[in-house]
C-alpha positions as CSV (number, residue, x, y, z in Angstrom):
1,X,5.1,42.5,46.3
2,X,1.7,43.9,46.4
3,X,-1.4,41.8,45.6
4,X,-2.1,43.9,42.5
5,X,1.2,42.8,41.0
6,X,0.5,39.2,41.8
7,X,-3.0,39.3,40.3
8,X,-1.7,40.5,37.0
9,X,1.0,37.8,36.7
10,X,0.5,35.4,33.8
11,X,1.5,31.7,34.2
12,X,2.6,30.1,30.9
13,X,3.3,26.3,30.8
14,X,7.0,25.6,30.0
15,X,5.9,23.4,27.1
16,X,4.4,26.4,25.2
17,X,7.9,27.9,24.6
18,X,8.4,27.7,20.8
19,X,11.9,26.4,21.1
20,X,11.0,23.4,23.3
21,X,10.4,20.4,21.0
22,X,8.7,22.3,18.2
23,X,6.7,20.7,15.4
24,X,8.5,18.3,13.2
25,X,11.7,18.1,15.3
26,X,13.2,14.8,16.4
27,X,13.6,13.7,20.0
28,X,14.2,10.7,22.2
29,X,11.2,9.4,24.3
30,X,12.0,7.5,27.4
31,X,9.8,4.5,26.3
32,X,9.4,4.8,22.5
33,X,13.0,5.8,21.6
34,X,13.6,8.0,18.6
35,X,10.4,10.0,17.8
36,X,9.2,12.9,15.6
37,X,6.9,15.6,17.0
38,X,3.7,15.8,14.9
39,X,1.6,18.1,17.1
40,X,2.0,20.5,20.0
41,X,-0.6,21.2,22.7
42,X,0.7,23.1,25.8
43,X,2.9,20.6,27.7
44,X,1.9,17.7,25.5
45,X,3.4,16.5,22.2
46,X,1.9,14.0,19.8
47,X,4.9,11.9,18.7
48,X,5.3,9.5,15.9
49,X,7.7,6.6,16.0
50,X,8.5,3.5,13.9
51,X,9.4,0.0,14.8
52,X,11.6,-2.0,12.4
53,X,11.5,-5.8,12.2
54,X,13.7,-7.7,9.8
55,X,12.0,-10.2,7.6
56,X,13.7,-13.6,7.9
57,X,15.5,-14.7,4.8
58,X,13.4,-18.0,4.8
59,X,10.2,-15.9,4.2
60,X,11.6,-14.0,1.1
61,X,10.3,-16.6,-1.4
62,X,6.8,-16.9,0.0
63,X,6.4,-13.1,0.5
64,X,8.1,-11.7,-2.6
65,X,8.0,-14.6,-5.1
66,X,10.7,-14.5,-7.7
67,X,11.6,-10.9,-7.1
68,X,15.2,-10.4,-6.1
69,X,15.3,-9.3,-2.5
70,X,18.5,-8.4,-0.7
71,X,17.0,-7.4,2.6
72,X,13.5,-6.7,3.9
73,X,11.9,-5.1,6.9
74,X,8.4,-4.7,8.2
75,X,8.0,-1.1,9.4
76,X,5.2,-0.3,11.8
77,X,4.2,3.3,12.6
78,X,2.8,4.5,15.9
79,X,1.5,7.7,17.4
80,X,0.8,8.8,21.0
81,X,0.3,12.0,23.0
82,X,3.1,12.3,25.6
83,X,4.2,14.9,28.2
84,X,7.1,17.1,27.2
85,X,9.0,16.0,30.3
86,X,9.4,12.5,28.8
87,X,11.4,13.8,25.8
88,X,15.1,14.4,25.5
89,X,17.0,16.4,22.9
90,X,18.9,14.5,20.2
91,X,21.6,15.2,17.6
92,X,20.2,14.2,14.2
93,X,23.6,13.2,13.1
94,X,23.3,10.2,15.4
95,X,20.0,8.9,14.1
96,X,19.6,5.1,14.3
97,X,20.5,3.3,11.1
98,X,16.9,2.3,10.4
99,X,15.8,6.0,10.7
100,X,18.6,7.0,8.3
101,X,17.1,4.8,5.6
102,X,13.7,6.4,6.2
103,X,15.3,9.9,5.9
104,X,17.0,8.9,2.6
105,X,13.6,7.7,1.2
106,X,12.0,11.0,2.3
107,X,9.5,9.3,4.6
108,X,10.4,11.4,7.6
109,X,9.8,14.8,6.0
110,X,6.8,14.2,3.8
111,X,3.8,16.5,4.4
112,X,1.2,14.6,6.6
113,X,-1.3,14.1,3.8
114,X,1.3,12.6,1.4
115,X,2.8,10.5,4.2
116,X,-0.7,9.2,5.0
117,X,-1.4,8.3,1.4
118,X,2.0,6.5,1.1
119,X,1.2,4.6,4.3
120,X,-2.3,3.7,3.0
121,X,-0.8,2.3,-0.2
122,X,1.7,0.3,1.8
123,X,-1.0,-1.2,3.9
124,X,-3.0,-2.2,0.8
125,X,0.1,-3.8,-0.7
126,X,0.7,-5.7,2.5
127,X,-2.9,-6.9,2.6
128,X,-2.6,-8.2,-1.0
129,X,0.6,-10.0,-0.1
130,X,-1.2,-11.6,2.8
131,X,-4.1,-12.7,0.6
132,X,-1.7,-14.4,-1.8
133,X,0.0,-16.2,1.0
134,X,-3.3,-17.7,2.3
């Protein structure tokens, strides 16, 4: 090849390919597990994931009062920028059970501003519960 052909070559990062973990798709991260892609920047993806912790049955009365509670979970949301090489493709038919419940509630697909508002309200409710416990 001549130098002229080499100088006109354009190098594009693999992560910029539109089919490689696009916005709002689900993937598996090597550390965080099941994640959702919230932003794309070259070879980096901002991922969102949730951690689910069952509330022990002995805490139901002090946290929920006389309300009938069958089962309860504390759900924590996290975000982080990761490299595209740390992600693996997934089949959404095999979502973890906890994530299936979030999907049924519509929490996974809400637009970011609505999701942020719902999360803000949930934090306020948790803060009020914690104040009543003290």
